[in-house]
N, C-alpha and C positions, 0 to 999 in steps of 0.2 A: 137685461139687466145683468144676465147670468152672462150672458156672452161679455159684456162693460168687463165686470169682475174678472174674468179670466184672460179677458187680452191685460188686463192694467197686472195679473197676478204671473203674466206670462214673460219667464225669461228667457231670451236668446240663448240657445245652447254653444259652446265654445265649439270655433270650430277645428274639428278633429287635424285636419291637416298642418292647420298653425298653431296647436298645443302639442304635436308629436315632433314640430321642428324646432325646439329648443333644445337645448344641452349645456351644462355649465362648464363642458370643455369643447364646447365647440364655440366657430366662429359667431361674432358677434355685429351687428351693423353698429360703425362708429359714425357716421354720419352719411344725412341724406333720409329722406329721399332730397333730391335737387335736381332744377331746372338748368341742364347744361344747355339748350339750345338755345339760339336767338331767331327773332322772326325777322325774314326777307328785308320787310318793310318796314318800320314802325313800331307800331309792339303787338300787333296782331299778327298770329298764323293764317296765311292763306289756305286754300286746297290743294292739296299736293305735298303740303310742305311737311317736315318732321319735325315733332315735340320729344326730347331724349330726355329722360330720367336717368340719374344717377346713385346712386350707391356705393357708400365704401365699407367695407368688413375691417374688421378687426385683423385679420392676416388672411393670407391668399386663400382662395376659395377654389376648387372644382367643380363646373357645373355640366348640370346632363341634361337632357329634355328640352323642354321649351317654357321655360319660369315667364309669371309676366306682373306685370302693377297696375292694379284699376286705375285712371286718371280720371277725375270730372271733370268732363267738360259741359259748362251748362249746369245741369241738373243728370245728365248723363255720364256713365261709366264708358270711357273707353279702355281698350287692352294696350298697352303699352308692352310690346314682347321682347325676352331680350338678345343682344344684339351682340354677338357672341363674336363679331369682328372688332369692334368696337372697343369690350372691354378688357379690363387689363387682369392682373391675378388678385387683387384685391378690390379692384372697383368694374362695378357692373351696371352696363348700360340698358336701357330697356327704350326701346322706341315705339313713336304711334305715328301712319303719317294720316293728318287732319284732310277729311271729308266735305265734299261739299255739306254735307246735313250736320255740320257742325257750328257751332256757335257758342260762345261766350264773354259777354261783353263786362266781365268781373277779373276774369282771371284765371285760368284751371288752377284747380288744388288735387290734392289726395289727402285720403283717409285717415288715420290711423290704420297700420299694420297690414296694409294691403297686397302687400306682395304674397304673391301667390305661387305653388312649385308646380301647378298644372299636368301632375301628372309624372317633373322631372324633380331634380335635387340640386341643392345646393349645400356642400360640404368641404370641410377641409380635407389633406393629402392623405389623413387617417381614416376618411371616412366619416366624422364627427358631423351630425347634423347640425349648420347654420341655424342662428337664430332669425328668426324674419319678426320681431316685432321694431315697429320705429314709430319715428312720432309722427303726426299728421301736418302736414304741409299746407297752411295756408293761401288763399288767392291771390297768385301772382300778380299786381296788377301790370309786368313788363309782357306777359305772356297769356295774352287774350286771344281768342280766333274769331275771325271773321267768316259767316257762312251762311249761306240762307237753307234754314230747314227746307227739306224738300220729301223727306219720311220721317216716320215717329220712329224711335229708337227705342228698347226696352229700357224703361226706368228704373234706377237703381235698385240692385235686391231682387230681380228678377233671373232665375236661375239657366241654367245654360246646359244642366247635362252633366257637366262633366266632376260633379261631385262635390264642389267646393261651394254651390249657392251664393255666387257671385261673377255669372257670364252673362252675356248678353250676344246679340249676332255682331257681326263683324261686318259694316258698311261697306260696300264693294266702292272698289277705285272708280271714280267719273274719270272714265276715257278722255285724251284729249287736254286735262288740265296738268300744264306745266310747273316744275317746283325749281322756284327762285335761289340758287344758292351761290352763295362768295365763291371766289376761286380759291381763295384759303378762310378758315374759318378759327378763331384763337383757343388755344386751349384754356379751361378753366376748371377752378376749384371747386369742390363741394364745400360749401359755406364758409364760414369770413375767420373760422381757426380752427385750429385742431391742438388734442392734447395730447401728451404722448408721457413714459415714465421711465426711468432706469437707473440701476442701482448706482450709488456711488461705488467708486475704486473699480466699475466694469472694466475691464480689458479692450484694447483697442481694438476697431473691428466687430462691435458688440452692435447689435442692432438695438437703435430708441425704438421699439414699438412697430407698429405695420407701415407701411409707408404710405405718406401723405404725397398720393398720385394725383395728379390733373388729368382731367376729362380732355381729348381732343377728338373731334368728330370726323375729321378728316385722315384718313389712312395711309400709316405708314410714316408721317411725321417724326423726326427723332427731336423730342422732346428735352431742352436743357433747363438742368435745376441748380441754381446756387443760393448760400444762406448768408446772412447778415444780421446784426445786432451785436450787443454786448456778450461776449463768449461764443461768437460761432466758431472761432477756431476750435472748441474742445471736439466739433463734429464735423464730418463730411455729409455728404448727400450724394448719391447714385442717379441715374439715368431714369430710375422707377421713382424715385422722391422717396427711396430708401435712406433715412438718418441713420448715422453710425458712428460711432463713438471713435477720433480721431484719435493718433497716433504718439500725438501730443499734449494730451487731455488729463488731468487728474481729477476726476470728479467724487469731491467733495461734499457731503450736506453739510458738514460742519460751518464753510466759507460759504460756500455758493449752493441754497437748496433749490434754486429754482433757475427757469431761462425763458426769456422771451426774445424768439429771434423769426424774422422773417423770411418766410421761403419764398423765392419769384420763379417761373417757368417761363420758356419763352421756344416758339417754335421755327423761330429763327427766319419769319415769313412774315409779309405786312399781307394787309386784306386783298392785295392783286397777285398773292406769289411771288413777291421783290424778296429779296434777301433784303433783312433788316435782324438788328443787334438787341432791339428793345426788348424790356419784359413785356410779356402779356399778361400775366395774373401775378397777387402776391395772396397768400397768407401767412395768419400770425403763426405759428406754431409756438404752445407753451411744454417747455422740458420742465417734469420734476423731478427733481433727484430724490430716490429713498434711501433713509437712514440703513444703514446695517448695524450687526454688532461688530464691532472692531474689539479687539483684545487690547488691554495694554500694557505698559513695560512699565519694570523696575530699574533702576541704576545707582551708582553708588559715587559718593563722590570723592573716593579713591580707586585707582587700580591695583594698590598696592597697600594690602590689607599688615596689618602691623601689629604686636602684643602691645598696650599700654596705650594706643591712641583711637579714640572713637573713629566709629567707620559708622557712617551715613546713607540710609537709602530714600530713596524717594517713588512716589509713583505718577505714572502720566496716563490718563486715557483720552483717545480720540474723539470719544463720544462726550466727554469733559462731566461736568457736573459730579466732578470726584467725591465724594463725603464717606464720612463713617467709614475711616481707614481701621482696621486693626492689623497687627504685624506678627508673624511668627520667626525665627531664627534657626537656623538648625545646619550641623558639622556635618563632613564627610571626609571620608582619607584619601577619596578622587574626586576629581571635578563632577564625573558623569556616574559617581557610587551610589550607595543609601544615605540617606540622611537623616541624623539622628537629632530630634529637638534640644533645642539649647534651654533647661531651665530658666522660667525665667525672664529670657530675651521676646521680651512682647512688645518693645517699639520702637521707633524707624533708625533709632539709633543703638549700635553695640560697640563693646571692647572688648577684640580681642584677649586672651588670658594665657599663661605660659601652654594650657591643655589642649590649645588652639595651634600650636604650633607646626607648619606641615598639613594642615588641613584646608579647607575649600569651606568658604560659609555661604550659606541660602538665605536670602530674606524673600519672604513671602506676603504679598497683602492682600486682605480681604478687605472688600468695599463697595458702593453703592455709586452707578455712573450713571449718565442719560439714559439708559434704556432702563435700568430699576439696580436692584439688589444683588447680592449673592456671584459679585466677580472674583475674579482672582487674576493676580499676575506675578510672577517671580524671577528672580534673577541669581545665579552664581558668582562668584568674585573670581575676574581673571585668572587671579593668583593665587596661592595657597598663603595660608598666614607667615610671617617672616617674623623672627624674634627680633626683640629692639635694638633697635641701630645703634653702633657704637661711636657714630658721628655726635653731634650738637654736645653739648653741655653733659658732661657724666661726671659720678664721683667713682675713682678707683681705688680697687682694694688692692695695691700690690705692691712690691719691693722695688723702688727706685735706684738705680743703681748711676755715681756720678765717677767717672774715670773707675779705678782703683777702690771705690769706698763704697761701702750700704749701708743703710739703716732700715730699720723698721718698727715702729712703735704699734700697739695695740691701740691709741689716742693718734695718730698719723703725724704726733709732732716733735721734733729734735731738740735736745738743751742747746744744742750748739746757733750761730747762726751764719750765714751766707751771705758772702756779699756777690752780688748780682752789677753785671755792666748794663747797664739801660737807657738809653740815651743818651748817653756822655754821662749821668748822673750813677753814682755809685749808694745803690740802697740795699739794707741789711734787713730782714726778715725771716721772725723764726718759720721752717718750712720743714715738712717731711723728710726730706736730706740735708745733709749738712757740711757737706763737706768741697772745697773747692769752688772757684768762679766759675758765673753760668755766663755767657754773652747771649745777644738776644737771636744768634743765628746767623751775624756774618762771617764767623766761619765754619766755613764745611768741614775741615779737616783737624779740629779739636776734640778731644776726647770731651772735653768738657762741654760741648756741647750735645752730647749724645743719650738718652736714657734706654733703658730697656724695661719695658714694661708688659708682662706674662710674658715675655719668651721672646717680644717684637721690639726690634730697634728702631729708634726716633730720635729726630733733631731739633733743637727747639727754635720755633718760629716766631716766637711774642710771648714775651711775659709781661701781665699785667698783676697788681696788686688791689686788694682790697682787704678785707678782716681775716682774706685766706690766698693761695698761690693760686694763679691760673696761667696754665700751659699751654700755648698751642704747639702743638707737634706735628711733625711729616713722618711720616713709616719711611725708613730708608731702604731703598730698592740699589738693584747690581746697577742699574741703568739711571734711574729716575727718582725722583724724590713723589713719596704716594700724597695722598688727598691727606688735608690735615686734620686733624684731633683734636678738641678741647679737652684740656683735663683740668680737672681742681682738684690740688691737694691739699692734703695739710687739715 
């Protein structure tokens, strides 16, 4: 009874070699184990045929020594040894040659975390050890073993003295039993799908995770990979199965957060070794575009801030969901100088005042975006604040000269009436100036058509009457008329 209780309470110790292999910074097994070989005939391997197990790591690995993986053939563990020649940078192959003592009517299987270093190492280029944790592979009904047991092999769990507690004697190859192998074997992928991640806005040529490499048991075969599916042109794939961002791509999480691509591979040969162009295997590659914090931008509704004219700022952020916006305006004597806050300017719009003339304005938005609160964006006006324009309708305070006569009044009215010829009709209205006849600009030489306003000579271009006199004038130049100015006089 004591022995039974002790047995029930006993917990299997962690394998030191497996425990020491894990590293947060080291490569991990991305997929596998997978059986990538096929029986020569039917669904059962015969004596002398090779069973190949493959693992794909998250990045290229460097292998030293003779790592191996335990494969359960029936109830016996057989060791598939590392096959250096058949392995790639991120894909490792382990091969076991079937013996006449082997038999498995259900299909070979692999227990969880059965990859052993066997005194060797698996690490990245910096020496960080790779994790050897992997899921179990259930019985593979297409990979049975057909043999006649001749000798009794060590049951699973018996040690072989290598310090890992998982060994058994390697059965000897039976002389005279030949292996049947097709002239050419197709490349295969490990698993039905692969998941990869890439940050939005990644530069062209950036690797999309580890290579999605196929396994090919024929040495020296040149593999060709092709991509298809919606958005496939955003990526390229090289001869190792490495996906990269294409030069035409603009990866954006907000518009396309994921891709479902089909990766195909071929060795350009059929089973007899003759040339062909058919794809040999495909795998679905799910690419997730990860969201990256992107800066917001502030813009103005006018490039020419002007005294008396409202200037409105707005903010946009690629991360979306912009909310809780607050504003602050500031001014500076130079565009790249030190800005001082403008008291009370805390909304999206600001109307420049006379004291802003010649100064640059800056608007700063504080807000929340799709990544969270406490985001800021700012912009400075493209030009300094300008004084109010003299164009358009303005009320002038000036002395108007008609010919040799002039008058001015504190209230802008004269007691006399002036006769205007406009559209063939003579009209009389009280006006700010009061002598002579003024036409509507048909005579370019008549002094009666000319006004002097604040030292600048103008010619009358049109006249409009309402309760006051409205004149549209053109500044006189040496060789041409200037821009029209609308004047409301009187």
